[in-house]
C-alpha positions as CSV (number, residue, x, y, z in Angstrom):
1,M,0.0,0.1,-0.2
2,S,2.9,2.6,1.0
3,T,3.7,1.8,-2.5
4,V,0.5,3.0,-4.5
5,V,0.8,5.8,-2.4
6,A,4.6,7.0,-2.9
7,R,3.6,6.3,-6.3
8,T,0.4,8.8,-6.6
9,S,1.8,10.8,-4.6
10,G,5.3,11.8,-6.9
11,L,7.2,9.8,-3.9
12,D,10.0,7.4,-4.5
13,D,8.5,3.9,-3.5
14,P,10.4,3.9,0.3
15,S,11.8,0.3,-0.1
16,R,14.1,2.1,-2.2
17,H,16.2,4.0,0.3
18,P,16.4,0.9,3.4
19,V,18.3,3.1,5.6
20,A,16.2,6.2,5.6
21,L,12.9,3.8,6.3
22,A,14.8,2.1,8.9
23,V,15.6,5.7,10.4
24,T,12.8,7.1,10.0
25,N,10.5,3.9,11.4
26,V,12.6,3.4,14.4
27,L,12.6,7.1,15.3
28,Q,9.3,7.5,14.8
29,P,7.7,9.5,17.6
30,R,5.7,7.0,19.1
31,N,9.0,5.6,20.4
32,C,10.7,8.8,20.6
33,L,7.8,9.4,23.2
34,L,8.2,6.8,25.1
35,V,11.6,6.9,25.6
36,G,11.4,10.0,26.0
37,M,8.9,10.7,28.3
38,L,9.7,7.8,31.1
39,G,13.6,9.6,31.2
40,I,11.0,13.1,32.1
41,G,8.9,10.6,34.8
42,L,12.1,9.3,35.9
43,A,13.7,12.4,36.5
44,A,10.5,14.1,37.9
45,A,9.8,12.2,40.0
46,G,13.4,10.8,41.3
47,D,12.3,7.3,41.7
48,W,11.0,4.1,40.0
49,T,7.2,6.0,40.4
50,G,8.1,8.8,37.6
51,L,8.1,6.0,35.5
52,L,4.6,4.7,35.9
53,W,4.1,8.5,35.2
54,G,6.6,8.6,31.7
55,F,4.5,5.6,30.8
56,L,0.8,7.6,31.1
57,G,2.5,11.0,29.1
58,A,4.1,8.6,26.8
59,L,0.6,6.4,26.4
60,C,-1.4,10.1,25.7
61,A,1.0,12.0,23.6
62,G,2.7,8.9,21.4
63,L,0.8,5.4,21.7
64,I,-2.7,6.6,21.7
65,P,-2.6,8.8,18.6
66,A,-0.9,6.1,17.1
67,G,-3.0,3.9,17.6
68,Y,-5.5,6.2,16.2
69,I,-3.5,6.2,12.7
70,E,-3.7,2.9,12.2
71,W,-7.1,2.2,13.3
72,E,-7.8,5.2,9.7
73,R,-5.0,3.1,7.8
74,S,-6.8,-0.3,7.9
75,R,-10.3,1.6,7.3
76,G,-8.3,2.6,4.0
77,T,-8.3,6.7,5.4
78,W,-4.9,6.7,4.4
79,G,-1.9,4.8,3.5
80,D,0.3,4.8,5.8
81,R,1.4,6.5,9.2
82,H,2.9,9.3,7.2
83,V,-0.2,10.1,6.2
84,V,1.5,12.4,2.7
85,D,-1.8,15.0,1.8
86,R,-1.0,17.5,4.5
87,T,-5.4,18.5,4.2
88,K,-6.0,14.8,6.4
89,R,-3.5,15.9,9.1
90,A,-6.3,17.8,10.7
91,P,-8.2,15.1,12.7
92,I,-5.3,13.9,13.9
93,F,-3.6,16.9,16.1
94,F,-7.3,16.9,17.2
95,V,-7.0,13.2,18.5
96,I,-3.2,14.2,20.1
97,L,-4.3,17.7,21.9
98,G,-7.5,15.3,23.6
99,S,-5.2,12.7,24.5
100,I,-2.7,14.7,25.9
101,G,-4.9,17.0,28.1
102,T,-7.0,14.1,29.1
103,G,-3.6,12.7,30.2
104,S,-2.9,16.0,31.8
105,L,-6.2,16.1,33.8
106,V,-5.4,13.0,34.8
107,M,-2.2,13.8,36.1
108,V,-3.4,16.6,38.0
109,V,-6.1,14.5,39.6
110,W,-2.9,12.1,41.2
111,D,-1.0,14.8,41.8
112,A,1.7,13.8,39.3
113,P,4.7,15.7,39.3
114,L,5.2,18.8,38.1
115,G,7.7,17.8,35.8
116,I,5.9,15.2,34.1
117,L,2.8,17.7,33.9
118,A,4.9,20.2,32.4
119,A,6.0,18.1,29.7
120,M,3.1,17.5,28.8
121,L,1.8,21.1,28.6
122,A,4.4,21.8,26.1
123,L,3.8,19.2,24.1
124,W,0.1,20.4,23.7
125,V,1.8,24.2,23.1
126,M,3.8,21.9,20.7
127,T,0.5,20.9,19.0
128,I,-1.2,23.8,18.3
129,G,1.5,24.6,17.1
130,L,1.4,22.6,14.2
131,L,-2.4,22.3,13.3
132,V,-1.9,25.7,13.4
133,V,1.2,25.5,10.6
134,N,-0.4,22.4,8.9
135,T,-3.4,24.5,8.0
136,V,-0.7,26.4,5.2
137,W,2.0,24.0,5.0
138,K,2.7,20.7,5.9
139,I,5.6,20.9,8.5
140,S,7.0,17.9,9.9
141,V,6.1,16.0,12.4
142,D,8.9,13.3,12.9
143,A,11.6,16.3,13.3
144,A,9.2,18.0,15.8
145,V,9.1,15.3,18.2
146,A,13.0,14.2,18.0
147,S,13.8,17.2,18.9
148,A,11.5,18.3,21.6
149,V,11.9,15.0,23.5
150,V,15.7,15.2,23.0
151,A,15.3,19.1,23.7
152,L,13.0,18.0,27.1
153,L,15.5,15.5,28.0
154,A,18.4,17.9,28.5
155,A,16.4,20.0,30.5
156,V,15.6,17.6,32.8
157,H,18.9,15.5,33.3
158,S,22.1,17.3,31.6
159,V,23.3,19.6,28.5
160,W,25.3,16.3,27.6
161,W,21.8,15.2,26.3
162,L,22.0,17.6,23.2
163,L,24.7,15.5,21.9
164,A,21.4,13.4,20.6
165,Y,20.5,16.4,18.3
166,A,22.7,14.0,16.3
167,L,19.8,11.2,15.6
168,T,17.4,14.5,15.5
169,V,19.5,15.3,12.4
170,A,18.9,11.4,10.8
171,V,15.4,11.7,11.5
172,C,15.8,15.0,9.4
173,W,17.9,13.3,6.9
174,S,14.8,10.0,6.4
175,R,12.4,12.5,6.1
176,V,14.3,14.3,3.3
177,R,15.5,11.6,1.6
178,L,12.6,9.4,1.3
179,R,10.9,12.9,0.1
180,Y,7.8,13.6,2.8
181,H,9.4,16.8,3.5
182,T,11.7,19.0,2.1
183,V,14.2,20.8,4.1
184,G,12.7,23.5,4.7
185,Q,9.7,21.5,6.4
186,V,12.1,19.4,8.7
187,V,13.8,22.3,9.5
188,A,10.9,24.5,10.7
189,G,9.2,21.2,12.4
190,A,13.2,20.4,15.0
191,A,13.1,24.5,15.4
192,L,9.7,23.9,16.9
193,G,10.2,21.0,18.5
194,A,12.9,23.1,20.3
195,T,10.9,25.2,21.7
196,T,8.9,22.7,23.4
197,A,12.1,22.7,25.6
198,A,11.1,26.8,26.6
199,A,7.5,26.3,26.6
200,F,8.5,23.2,29.1
201,L,10.9,26.0,31.4
202,F,8.5,28.3,31.9
203,A,5.4,26.1,32.3
């Protein structure tokens, strides 16, 4: 199915670029958020209970939206998770906003550590930005999430985490190599993701 989408949208067949395809699949948003939110939760709580809060954050910010995309894909709404048609992306952002909002409410009710709640709110703000830009331009969500996760981990743990921006660069390269995005779109996504850390610090 992804080959059909690629051909009909003017994209290369992704299977022709196995390294780029592997990078974009391994470092897709749900995986980045799973690792990142677990790390943020651990830092926020200071003990193993933070992993539970982190998993809740990853569930709401990444896993549930990914599940929604897969459900719609199985119904034939989209060819694959990349949703190459910008005009069809709005429902995804609304699902993300609703899911993060619900998760944040649960965290408030159950007195979650402030750090993980702040990260959730920062991701919510980032998603608003993605939604607004997407109305006129196809900004890269993968680049934004990969960048935000690294920035947030650097904010809560150590500036040495900024070295992980090499992985963000790899994500950006893969998106351009597979022709899902232009250079400008991945740079804009990464820049928006980086500002998420600022939103986190002031939340």
